[in-house]
N, C-alpha and C positions, 0 to 999 in steps of 0.2 A: 738562665739563657736557653733558648731552644737550640736544637742541633743545627738549624739553618744558620745561626749566628756564632757557631763555635768553630773558630779557626784552629789550625795546628798550633801546638805549644801554648794553648790558651791558659792553662794552669800556670805555666812558667811566666807568662807575661803578666798574669794577675798578681803573682808574687812580687814581681818587679814594681808594679804599681803600688801595692801595699807598702813595700819598703820605702819607696820615694815619698809617699804620703806621710809616713812616720817621720822621715828625715825632715820634711818641711815643717811638720808640727813641732818637732824637737828643736829646730833651729832658733825658734823664738823671734825671728825677724818678721817683716811685713809679709803676710800671706795673700796671694792673689786668689780671687774666686770669680766665678761667672754665674750669673743668675739665669735660670731657664724657667719656662712656664710648664708646670705639670699638674694636671687635674685642676686647672684654673687657679693654682697657687704658685707663688714664687719658690723656686728650689735653688739654694746656693750650693755650688759644688767647687771643690778645691781645684786649682790649676797647677799642673806640674809640667816639667820638660820630659819628653819621652823620645827615644830613638825613632827617627822617621822610618827607617828600614823595617822596624818591627810592627808598624801600624798597617792595618788592612783597609782598603776601600770597602765601603758598605755595598754589598751586592743588591740590597733592597732599597737603596737610595732612590727617592722620587725624582731626583734631578735628571737622571738619564734613563728612566723606565721605558719610555717610548722608543728611545734610540737603540735599545738593546737588539731590536729586531733588524737593525741595519745589516748585520752579517749573521745569517742563520747558523752557520757552522761554528763560529766563535761563541755565539750566544748559547749554543747547545753545550759547549764545554763549560761555559760560565754557570749554567744551570746545574750541571752534574757535579762540578767541583769549583764553587765560587772563590775559594781561597788558594787555588792552584796558581802557579806563575802565569799560565796562559789566561785564566779567568781574570786575574788582577790586571794583567797587561791590557786586556780588552776594556776593562773599566777605565784604566788610565787613558786609553785612546779616546773613549767616548767623552770623558770629562773635559778634554781639551778641544773637542770637535764642535762645529757649529750645529745647533739643535736641528735646524731644518735640513741640513745636508752634512751628515757626519764625515763625508769625504773631504770636507774643507775644515781648516783650522779656524777656531772662533777668535776673532780679534779681541773680544772681551776677555778671553782667557789670557791672551798675550799682554793686555793692559794690566791684569792682575799680577802676572808674572813680573812685569817691569816694576810695579809698585812694591812687591815683596823684595825684589832685588835691591831697590834703592832705599826703601824705608824700613824693611823688615816686617815681621808679623805683628800687626796691631791687635787684632782680635784673636783670642784662643779658639781652637777647635773644640770638639766634644767627642769623647771616646768611651766605649764600654770597658768593663774590667777585663775583657778578653782581647782588647786592642783593635776593635772594629770602630772606624770613624762614623759618627752619627751626624756631626756637622763639621764642615771643613774639608770635605773630600776634594773639592776643586783646589783649595789652597794647598792641600797636601800634594796634589799632582804638580802644581806649579813649583812648590818648594823642592820637590825631587828634581825637577828640570834644572833648577839653578844650583843644584848640588848641596842643598842644606842637609845637615846631619840629624837635626832634631826639630821637634814641633811642640809648641805650648798647647796643652789640651786640658779641658775640664774633665773630671772623672765622674761618670754617672754611677749611681749606687749599684752595688753588685747584684741586688735583688731585682733589677729592672728586667721586665719581659720584653719580647719583641714588640708587643702592642704599645708598651710604655715608650720604647725607643722611637717608634713611628710617630707617636703623638708629640714627643719633644722635637723631633726633626721638623715636623710641620709648623709647630709654634715658632721655631727659630727662623725657618726659611720664609715664612709669610709676614715677618715683621717688615715695616716700611724701610728700614735701614739696611736691608740685606744687600750684599755686594752683587749678586748675580741672580736674576729671577729664575724661577722654574720656567721651563718652556711651557707653551700653552697646553699641549697634549699631556704633559706630565702633571699639570695642575688638575686636568680632568681625571686622570688616573688616580691621583691622590684622593679626590672627592669620592670616586667610585669605591676605593678601598675603605674609606671612612664609613660609607653606607653599608658595606659588607660586614663591618664590625658591629652593626646594629645601631649606629648613632642616628638621631633624628635629622631631617633636613634642616630644621632651625639651628640645631647644634653645629652641624657641618658648615652652614652659612656663616655662623658666628666665627668659627675657626678661620675661615677663609676671608673674613671681613667683607662679605657681600650680603645682599638681601636674598631672602628665600626664592623669589621669582627668578633671580639670576642663577641660583643653584639649579633650579629645575630646567632652566634653559641649557646650562652646561651639561646636565645629564642627558637631555634630548640630543644635543650635538654629539656626544660621545657614542650614544646608541646608534645614531645615524651613520657615523664614521665606521663603527663596527659592522653595520649592515652592508655598507659599501665595500668594505674589505672582504667580507664573506662572499658577496656576489661577484667579486673580481677574480675569484679562484677559477682556474680552468684546468683542463685535463693534464697540462704539463706541470701542475703544481705551483705555478706562479700566482702570486697574490700581492695586492698593495699592502703597505705597512702603515702603522700609525704615524710614523715620522713623515710620510708623504703628505699629510694634512697639516703639518706644523705652521705653514705660512697662510692658512686659510681662515684664521680666527675671525676677522671682521666679516668676511663673506658668509661664514656659517652663522654668525649671530644675526646678520641681516636676513638670511634665509629663514631662520626660526621665527623672527618677528613677523615677516610677511606671510609665512606658512600659517601661523596661529590665527592671524587676522582673516585669511582666506578660508581656513578650515571651518571657522564659525559660520560662514555663509554657504560654502559648497565644499564638502570633504573631498569629493572626487577631483574637482578642479585644483584643490590644494595639493593632492598627491601628484597630479600631472606636473604642476608647477615645481614641486620639490625635485622630481626626477630630472626635469630639464635643467633646472639651476645647478643641481649636483653634477650633471654631465658637463656643464660649462666650467664649473669649478675644477673638475677633474682634468679638463682640457687646458687649464692654466690661464683663463681669462682674468683680466684685472677687475677689481671691485667696481669701478665705474662702468665697465662693459656689462658685468653680470647684472647690474641694476636694471638694465633695459629688458631683462627677461621677466616679464610679468605674466599674469594669467592669460591663457589662450595664445601664448607666444608660439606654441608648436604649430597650430593650424593656420595662424595668421602670417607667420614669417618663415618658420623652419622647414616645414614639409616640402615646400617648393624648392628649397635650397639644397636638400639632401640628395646625394647620388643614389642610384638604384640599390647599391650594395648596403646602404644604411637605412633606407626608407622602409620602415617596418609596416607601413600602410595602416589601415584601420579596418578591422573586421567587425564581426558582430560582438555584442557585449558578452563577456565570458559568464558562464554559470558555475556556481560552486555547490557541490553536494555536501549536505550536512551529515557528518558521520553518525550512523546508528538510526537515522530517521529516513534515509533514502529520499530526502526532499532537496530539490535544487532551488537555490536562491540566486539572484543576480550578483555577479562578482564585480570586479573592477571594470570600469567603462573601457571601451576600446581605446580611447585617448590615453588613459592611464596605462593600459597594457602596452601601447605603442611607445610611450615615453619610457617605461621601465625597460622594455626590450632594447631600445636605443642606448639608454644609459648603461645597461649590462655589457653591450658590445664595446662601449668606450672604456669602461672600467677594466674589462679583460684585456683589451688592447694595450692600455697603459701598463697593466701589471706585467704583461709579456715583454714590453719594451724596456721596462726598468729592471726586470729580473736578471740576476747574475747566475741563476741556476743553469747548469749544463744540460738539464733535461729540456730546456727550451732551445730548439734548434735555431740556427741563423735564418732559415727560411721562414719559420714561424715568427721570429722577431721582425723580419722584414715585412711580412704581411701585416703584422700588427701595427708597425710604424706607418704603413700606407693607409690603413684604415683610420688610424689616429689623425693623420694629416688631412685626410678627406673630411673627417668629422669637424676638425678645427676650421677648415676652410668654409664648410657649410654654416657652422655656427657664426663665424666671422661675418659672412654675408647677411645672415638673418639678423644679427645684432646691429649691424650697420643700418639695415632697413628700419628696424625698430627705433634706433636712435634718431634717424631722420624724421620719422613720424612724431617722435617725442618732441623734437625741436619745433616742428610745425605746430603741435598742440600748445607748446609753450608760447610761441609767437602769437597764436590766436587768443591766448588767455592773458597776455601781458598787459594790453591796453585796459581791459576791465579791472585787472588787479591793481594797476597803478591808480586808476580812478577811485577804486575802493579805499586805497591808502590815503588819497587826497581827501576823501570824505571824512575819514577818521581824523585827519589833521584839522579839518574845518570844525568838526565837533569839539575837538580839544581846544581849538581857538575860541569857541564860544565860552567854554569854562574859564579860560585864561582871561578873556575880555571882562567877564562878570567880576572876577577876583580883582583885576586891575582897577576897575571903576570903583569897587568897594573900598579899596585902599588908596584911591586917588593917585595911582602911579602909572596911569596909561599915557604913553607917548602918542598923542593924537595925530601928529604929523606923520610919524613913521607908520602908524596904522593906516592912515588914509593912502599913503603911498603904496602900501602892500595891497590894499583893496583895488587900486588902479591896475596893479600888475595882475591881479586875479581876473579883472575885467578883460584885459588883453589876452590872457591865457584862454579864457572861456570863448572869446571870439575865434581864436585859432582852432580851438577844439570843435566849435560849431561848424566852421568851414569844412574841416576834414570829415566830420561825422555825417554831414549831409551829402557828401559825394558818393555816387554809385549806389545809393539806397533808394530804390523807387518807392518803397512803402516803409518809411521809417517808423519805429515803434514809439510808444508814448514818451519815453525818456529823451530820445533824440529829437522828436518833434517839439517837445517843450524847450530844449536847449536852443534849437534854431529860432523858435518864436521869441524867446526871451532876449536873445542877442539882437534880433531884428527890431524889436520894440525899443530896446535900449539905444540902438543906433539911429532910430528915426527922429 
């Protein structure tokens, strides 16, 4: 084991484990085991009872990796001494907290606690020879709350390294039958960790049971989140945290899909679009609202809604000097620069509003809240305008779309008619009645299509003439 995974009294606890494993083997009774996946092979490990007070929460568990940044002071203690009472207490707190808001207790944790209290422990946990929990951290936290004295755990081989332990944890937690999913950001961090170990995208995608394109999407999203966090840093030391993006999974995926499509045609427009959408996500708009932010949203709707304090304007296109050559090349367009500057203001404002750091004064926090509120009000007005335009476009396109669907139905009717005649199964009376209904519908369509169009096109002219001839 590495020093990172070596808790106090590790040797003493290891001796207790060896003693109990021998006792189980010598008893001659039915022995319980649990199977884990390691190096794509099943590994069967013995299950024994161990005192719950002697087990340690795993400081490297992926389950609460993103949430550790919730309290910077407690996280610093955890990093310095992960097996101290303070560090373990912080892990216990995070394991029972809601992933998106650690200040709130997770209802899923309470359901697990109730289940354990009523039915007992069904599935064993998994522990190292040093007493560090690899699987079952949340169950251990719940068992401690109900006053349990022991926990059934499978014992991993003494030779396991930290890399082996991480691989086993992932294989167990990513099974479809796990009790409590990793939070979204923790899944992203686990993928990043696997990549840092030198594993190929295809291998990582297989572990997480996803396709390689989805893996690359997740890596892009985590990179974007990290960029937003870095840009949110201000002089007071305040910055956004990974946990602040926990509830944005679907919005970020939709952003990536739209960004990739737009970037293939116009990279600058794609960057502008990404900045404005990320600003709306930071402001907390719902997914249905964020969808109204499309390319050119900034100049069509947002600029006129922004107050003077937020309107970054549009200057000349920036120039970038190539190091060592002394040559200037065009940089980001003015629209991209304006979008980025606006997003930076919003990111820093939210970081100061959410910060619990005493270095951020109340006056700074108040100014940040005002800026954040002004930005949200402006985005709300712009999104509302874009939504109205979208509804108008939808109404304009609805009639042609319905007629196209009707054409597809008529084409399918031709196929069905041929097949029915071939098998002599056509209900001629029902078919005739349906044709009469079609005639009536076409008459109504012709009456409405001819109104208010002084110079109808070929299609509408044909429809009017056809109905007129039929009625004569």
